[in-house]
Structure formats: C-alpha cells, structure tokens
N, C-alpha and C positions, 0 to 999 in steps of 0.2 A: 403308538404301536401301529405298524403298517399292516394293512389287510392284504391277504393273499387273494389272487384272482381265482375264479372257478377252475381255470385250466390247471393252475398250480396245485389246487386242492385235490384234483382228480388224477394226479400223476403226471400232468404236463405232457409235453410233446413226446417224451420218452415212453410214457405209458401208452400213448396213442400209437406210436411206432411199433411197440411190442404187440399191441392188439392187431395191427395190420399184418405183422409178420406171421402171427398165428393163423389169421384168415388166409394169407398167401400160401403158407405151407400146407395147411389142411385141404384147401381147395385144390392145390397142385397135386397132392397125393390122390384125392378123389378123381380128378380129371384124368390123371395118368392111368389109374386103375380102370376107369370107364373105357378109355381107349384100348387098354390091354385086353379087356373083355371082348373087344371087337377085332382082335388080331386076325381071326379067320377070314375077315372080309378082304384082307390083302390078296388072298388066293381065290376066293369065291364070292362074287357079288350078289348071289341069289338071295341071301338073307336080307340085304338092304332092298333089293327089288321087291321081294314079297312084303316087306314092311311098308314100302311105298304103296303097294296095292291095298294093304289093309287100311292105311291112312286115307287113301283115296275114297274108299267106300264110306267113310265117316266124315269126309272133309267139308269144311265151310267153303263158301265160294272163293275166298282169298287163298285158302290152302289148296283148293283144287287147281286154281290158276297156277300157283307156285309149283305144285307137284307135276302138272302137265309139262312144265319147263324143266324140272329136275329129272324126271324118269328117263329120258334118253341118255342122260349122263350118269346114270346109276353106277355103271362099272368104274367110272373115274372117281365118283364121290365115295364109293366103297373103299377105295384106297386112300383117299385124302382124309376122310373123317377120323379113322383110328390113328393115323400118323399125326394129324394136327392135334388131336386130344392128348396123345402121349407127349409130343414135343412141347405143347403149351403147358401141360401139367408139370413136366419136368422143369421147364423154365420157371414156373411159379414156385415149385418146391425148392429149387436151388437158388432162386433169386437172380437168375440170369435174364436180363431185360424183362423185368416183371410187368411193366406196362404193355410192352409189345406182346408178351405171352398172354396177358389178360385179354387184350384185344383179339388175338387169334382165337382163343377159347370162346370169347363172347360171340364171334361170328359163327363158329361151329354150333354152339348151343342155340343161338337164335334161329339158325337155318333149320335145325331139327325140330325146334318148337313150333316154328311157322308151318313146316311140312306136316307135323302131327296135329296141327290146329290146337295144340295144348294151350297156347297163350290167349286163345279166343274163348275160353271157357272159364266160368267162375271158379272151378276147382283148381285152376292155375294158382290162385292165391294161397291155397293150402297145400300145394304140392311142393315137397322139399327139393325137388329137382327143377323147380320153376323159378319163381320170383327171387328166392334167396340166392340162387346161383347167379342169376343175372345181376342182382344188386351187389353181390360181393365182387363180381368181375368188374362192374362199373366203378365201384369204390377203389379197386386196385388200379384200374386205369387212371384214375384221378390222383390218388395219393400213394401209389405203390412204388414210386421211385425212391432211391437213396434210403433204403431201410436197413436196419441192422441184419446181420446174418445173410447177406446177399453176396453172390459172386461178383456182381457188377453193381457199382454204386453210382 
C-alpha cells in the first residue's frame, strides 16, 4: 500500500490555493475599505499633513529622517495613498494581477508604517495592521499568481 505525502494528506495544492484565495480576497476587501475611508484626502491633504506632524513628535530617528523627506510631498501623497490602496485592494479582491497588486499595497503599507515608526516598536508584533498585513502581502507576492477565482491567471 502506497503512503500519501504530507501535502496530499493536508489537501494538496488545491487546498493551498484555496487558502491563498481566501487571504487574497479578504486582504483586498480590507485594503479597499481602508483606502475608501481616506477618500476625503483626494480633496484635502490637511489630514495627512497633521498626521505627519503627530508622527514627527513621536518619531524614531529613522522615521524622523523619512518624514522630513515626505512632508513636502504630503499633498501629492494624500492623493496617491487612497487611490493606491483602493486600486491594490480591488486588484487583490478580484484577482487582477494579484502579485502586482500585493506589491503596490506592500509599498503603501510599509511607507505608512515607517513614517509612523510603527514597525520600530515591539507592539508592532501584536498589531493586527502590522506584521500580519505585511506577511500576507509578501505571501501573495510570492505565491499569489495563477489562483482560482482570478480575473487574470
């Protein structure tokens, strides 16, 4: 009698693909809604500018350096961030170029986390918007292509 491999016992590649699809869709919906909550930034960048100011008061040296370079471009970033989050989230949710969408979202998420100095604190490891989001996006960048329920395979 032939023994089955651990992969076959756990559902095989189909099970792994379904798991990645669930991560892709749920993360896409989350990121789209996060971007939609910032839609007012398209018309008024003062919210992002004031957020940069708050982060600057608590910044680590690396975040302070980063914010010093980001603050002059705040009106531009205020338009880019919600559009990128919504476009990337929609791309993930629908499966349209999921690796590219994950990369786009990862850049936005990492930029905001570095600016907020969130990833330089121990609490980052327990923050649901920190390491789990970055890990899921990295996982989708690596294995998110050619999944079921995708517009583009």
